[in-house]
C-alpha positions as CSV (number, residue, x, y, z in Angstrom):
1,M,123.8,159.3,82.4
2,D,120.0,159.5,83.4
3,F,120.8,158.7,87.0
4,F,122.7,162.1,87.4
5,L,121.0,165.2,85.3
6,K,119.6,166.4,88.2
7,G,121.2,164.6,91.5
8,K,123.3,167.9,93.1
9,T,124.5,165.3,95.2
10,V,124.8,161.3,94.8
11,R,125.8,158.1,97.2
12,L,127.3,155.8,95.7
13,R,126.2,152.1,96.7
14,S,128.1,148.6,96.0
15,H,127.3,145.3,95.0
16,H,128.9,144.7,98.7
17,D,126.1,147.0,100.0
18,K,129.0,149.7,101.1
19,Y,128.7,153.2,100.1
20,L,132.1,154.8,98.2
21,L,133.9,157.2,100.6
22,A,136.1,160.1,100.0
23,K,138.4,159.2,103.0
24,D,139.6,162.4,105.4
25,D,143.4,161.9,103.8
26,E,142.0,164.1,101.5
27,E,143.5,161.3,98.4
28,S,142.0,158.1,98.7
29,V,138.9,156.8,98.8
30,S,137.2,153.6,100.3
31,Q,134.2,151.1,100.9
32,D,132.1,151.8,103.6
33,R,128.1,150.5,105.1
34,N,127.9,153.5,106.9
35,G,126.6,156.5,104.1
36,S,125.6,158.5,106.0
37,P,128.8,160.8,107.0
38,K,129.5,164.0,104.7
39,T,132.2,161.8,102.5
40,A,129.3,159.5,101.2
41,G,128.4,162.6,99.5
42,W,129.6,163.2,95.6
43,T,128.6,166.4,93.7
44,V,127.5,165.6,90.0
45,E,129.3,168.0,87.5
46,P,128.7,167.7,83.7
47,V,131.6,168.1,82.1
48,P,131.2,171.1,79.4
49,E,129.8,170.0,75.5
50,S,128.9,166.4,76.4
51,D,125.5,164.7,77.5
52,S,127.4,161.7,78.5
53,I,130.3,162.5,80.5
54,I,130.3,164.1,84.2
55,R,132.7,164.5,86.6
56,L,132.4,163.6,90.8
57,K,133.8,166.2,93.9
58,S,133.7,165.0,96.8
59,C,133.0,166.8,99.8
60,Y,136.7,168.2,100.4
61,G,136.4,169.7,96.4
62,K,138.1,167.0,95.0
63,Y,137.6,165.0,91.7
64,L,137.4,161.6,91.5
65,T,139.9,160.6,89.9
66,A,141.4,157.1,87.8
67,S,145.1,157.1,88.5
68,N,147.7,155.3,86.2
69,Q,149.0,153.3,89.5
70,H,149.3,150.4,90.3
71,F,146.6,149.4,93.4
72,L,149.5,146.5,94.0
73,L,152.1,145.3,92.0
74,G,152.0,142.8,89.1
75,M,148.1,143.4,89.5
76,T,145.8,144.7,86.7
77,G,144.0,146.7,89.3
78,R,144.7,150.8,89.5
79,K,144.2,153.3,92.6
80,V,141.2,155.6,92.2
81,L,142.3,158.5,94.5
82,Q,140.9,162.3,94.8
83,T,143.0,165.2,93.4
84,V,142.6,168.5,92.0
85,P,144.8,168.5,88.8
86,R,146.1,171.5,87.3
87,R,143.8,171.4,84.0
88,L,140.6,169.0,84.5
89,D,141.8,166.0,82.0
90,S,140.5,162.3,81.4
91,S,141.0,161.1,84.1
92,V,138.8,163.3,86.7
93,E,136.4,162.0,83.6
94,W,133.6,159.3,84.1
95,E,131.1,157.8,81.4
96,P,127.6,156.7,83.5
97,V,126.5,153.2,81.9
98,R,123.1,151.8,82.2
99,E,122.8,148.5,83.7
100,G,119.3,148.0,84.6
101,G,118.5,149.9,87.4
102,Q,122.5,149.7,88.2
103,V,125.3,151.7,86.8
104,K,128.8,150.9,85.3
105,L,130.9,154.1,85.7
106,K,133.6,153.5,82.6
107,T,136.8,155.5,82.6
108,R,138.2,157.5,78.9
109,Y,140.2,154.6,78.7
110,G,137.6,152.0,78.8
111,N,137.8,150.0,82.7
112,F,135.4,150.8,85.0
113,L,135.1,151.8,88.9
114,R,134.9,148.8,90.9
115,A,134.4,148.1,94.5
116,N,136.8,145.1,95.6
117,G,135.3,142.6,98.0
118,G,137.9,139.6,99.2
119,L,140.6,139.8,102.0
120,P,143.4,142.4,102.5
121,P,144.4,144.5,100.9
122,W,141.7,144.3,98.5
123,R,139.0,143.9,100.9
124,N,136.9,148.1,101.0
125,S,139.1,148.9,98.1
126,V,138.0,150.5,95.2
127,T,140.5,150.7,91.6
128,H,139.4,150.8,87.7
129,D,139.7,147.8,86.0
130,I,138.4,145.1,83.8
131,P,136.6,142.5,85.6
132,H,137.8,138.6,83.8
133,R,136.2,136.7,85.9
134,S,132.6,135.4,86.5
135,A,132.3,136.1,90.6
136,T,133.8,140.1,90.3
137,L,131.8,141.2,87.1
138,D,129.3,142.7,89.7
139,W,132.0,144.6,91.4
140,I,131.2,147.8,88.7
141,L,127.5,147.8,89.5
142,W,127.3,150.5,91.7
143,D,123.2,152.5,93.1
144,V,122.7,155.4,92.7
145,D,120.9,157.5,95.4
146,V,119.8,161.1,95.0
147,V,120.8,163.1,98.5
148,E,119.9,165.9,97.2
149,N,118.6,167.0,94.4
150,P,116.1,170.9,93.2
151,V,113.0,169.1,92.7
152,L,112.9,166.8,96.1
153,Q,110.9,170.2,97.3
154,S,107.7,168.7,95.8
155,L,107.3,165.8,97.6
156,T,104.4,166.2,100.0
157,G,105.2,165.5,103.4
158,H,108.9,167.1,103.4
159,A,107.9,170.8,101.2
160,Y,109.4,172.8,104.4
161,Y,112.4,171.0,104.9
162,L,113.2,170.9,101.4
163,Q,112.6,173.8,101.0
164,K,115.0,174.6,103.1
165,I,117.5,173.5,101.5
166,V,116.8,174.3,98.8
167,S,116.9,177.9,99.5
168,H,119.8,178.4,101.6
169,S,122.4,175.5,101.0
170,D,124.6,174.0,98.5
171,S,126.2,171.6,100.7
172,L,125.6,168.1,102.1
173,D,126.6,169.7,105.2
174,S,123.0,171.4,105.0
175,F,121.0,168.8,104.1
176,E,122.3,166.7,106.6
177,S,121.5,169.6,109.9
178,T,118.4,170.8,108.3
179,S,116.4,167.3,106.9
180,P,115.1,165.0,108.8
181,P,117.1,161.7,108.9
182,S,114.5,159.4,107.4
183,I,114.8,161.1,104.6
184,S,116.7,159.4,101.6
185,I,115.5,159.5,97.7
186,K,117.1,156.5,95.6
187,S,117.5,157.3,91.7
188,G,115.6,154.7,90.8
189,D,112.6,155.7,92.7
190,Y,113.4,159.5,91.2
191,L,113.4,158.7,88.1
192,G,110.1,156.5,88.1
193,Q,107.1,157.7,87.6
194,G,106.4,160.8,89.2
195,S,106.5,162.7,93.1
196,S,104.4,160.6,96.1
197,D,105.8,160.4,99.3
198,S,106.1,156.6,98.4
199,N,109.2,158.1,96.6
200,A,110.7,159.4,100.0
201,S,112.2,156.0,102.2
202,S,113.9,156.2,104.7
203,P,117.7,154.8,104.4
204,R,117.9,150.6,103.7
205,K,116.7,148.8,106.6
206,S,119.3,145.6,106.7
207,D,116.8,142.6,106.5
208,G,117.6,138.8,106.9
209,R,120.8,138.1,108.9
210,T,124.2,139.4,109.7
211,I,126.6,136.4,108.4
212,Y,130.0,137.0,110.6
213,Y,132.9,135.2,109.0
214,H,136.7,134.5,109.3
215,V,138.9,132.0,106.3
216,A,141.0,129.4,107.7
217,D,144.6,129.2,106.6
218,K,146.2,126.8,105.1
219,S,148.0,125.5,108.7
220,T,145.1,126.0,110.9
221,V,141.7,128.3,112.2
222,V,141.7,131.5,113.2
223,D,140.7,132.3,116.9
224,D,137.1,132.9,115.6
225,D,135.9,134.4,119.1
226,A,138.9,136.8,119.1
227,N,136.2,139.1,117.1
228,E,133.8,139.5,114.4
229,G,135.6,139.5,111.5
230,C,134.2,140.5,108.5
231,S,130.7,140.5,107.7
232,L,128.2,140.3,105.6
233,N,124.0,140.2,105.0
234,F,122.5,137.4,104.1
235,K,118.8,137.3,103.1
236,G,118.6,133.6,102.1
237,N,118.2,129.6,104.2
238,G,120.4,127.9,101.8
239,V,123.9,126.9,101.9
240,D,124.8,127.3,98.5
241,E,123.7,130.7,98.6
242,L,125.2,131.7,101.3
243,T,128.5,129.7,100.0
244,Q,128.4,131.7,96.2
245,K,128.0,135.3,98.6
246,L,130.5,134.7,99.8
247,K,133.2,133.6,97.3
248,E,131.6,137.4,95.6
249,D,132.1,138.6,98.8
250,T,136.3,137.5,99.9
251,G,136.7,136.6,95.3
252,L,138.0,132.8,96.6
253,E,137.0,130.3,94.1
254,D,137.2,127.2,96.7
255,I,135.4,127.2,99.6
256,V,133.5,125.8,102.6
257,V,130.9,126.6,104.8
258,C,131.6,125.6,108.5
259,T,130.2,126.9,111.6
260,R,130.9,125.3,115.4
261,S,129.4,122.4,117.2
262,P,128.1,124.5,120.5
263,L,128.9,120.7,122.1
264,N,132.8,120.1,121.6
265,G,133.7,123.5,119.7
266,E,134.8,121.3,116.6
267,L,134.4,122.6,113.0
268,Y,132.3,120.7,110.7
269,P,130.4,121.7,107.5
270,L,126.7,123.6,106.8
271,R,124.5,121.0,105.1
272,L,121.4,122.4,102.9
273,Q,119.5,124.9,105.7
274,L,120.7,127.7,107.6
275,P,118.8,127.9,111.0
276,P,115.6,129.3,111.2
277,N,114.8,132.9,112.4
278,N,117.0,134.9,111.1
279,A,119.6,134.5,113.7
280,D,122.8,136.0,113.0
281,M,126.0,133.3,112.2
282,H,129.5,133.3,112.9
283,V,131.3,130.7,110.1
284,I,134.4,129.9,108.8
285,L,135.5,129.1,105.1
286,V,137.5,126.8,105.2
287,Q,139.4,126.0,101.3
288,P,140.9,122.5,99.8
289,S,144.8,123.6,101.6
290,S,143.8,124.2,105.2
291,K,144.2,121.8,107.9
292,E,140.7,121.8,108.6
293,A,139.7,119.9,104.9
294,R,142.2,117.4,105.0
295,D,140.8,116.6,108.8
296,F,137.3,116.2,106.9
297,A,138.6,114.2,104.4
298,E,140.8,111.8,107.2
299,Q,137.7,111.4,108.9
300,G,135.4,110.7,105.9
301,T,133.0,113.6,106.0
302,P,131.8,114.8,102.9
303,V,132.2,118.2,102.4
């Protein structure tokens, strides 16, 4: 709960390094890597007579709501929406549960706010659910960035701008228009030891390399030159580590990470280490049932 005690407006960043957004249809929510729009801001509203339950209100004045609607028929996940119920009931109440430097947001009925990865229609969707597979356990963990806070004016170096925010604005829009674009206060920093310039940081820089990936279907491989496909940021150099990261991002259990030969365009599995210098990469994820996996077996190529 201490993540939200003094945060007027927060941004929630998922395990996939994407922000929880209120979509402009004013009904649905999603994830996006761009956390700068006002739609990434959620106003914290404590629930009266409770010191552990909060409500989160979007820039459209609607509450983050754990609905009873199934996201997909036959699946356990249920839709998370923006709503304004006639009476503020338990569907708009969330209990922050601290997990190290992150939080889980639990509904009053024991489900958790979950940022989904994987293939469409799951990709970038948000549901409430209880994860059962180890590959998806981290999908209910969120980083909290405090983007508006009454005590931020005490931070040296930004006092003038922050005083204007506190004195003249109650909205995220004013925050964006009056403050330097580099100001961003992470909740973990704020909850740390005191206020200093080190606590005011620019938005997270993307370290490592960008991995663009496509998934081979059962009969052939998508045209990976047609577009960039999906992507993730990867900070390591090992193929095993990348494979695990891609499994988490796609929700697939068994894949072989491949790339194309620059000489003949043929597909081959990656081995041990990625190319140096953190250069961006395009890879294809081959499943055991795909045509390419069968070709590897016929050629005796180890996977």
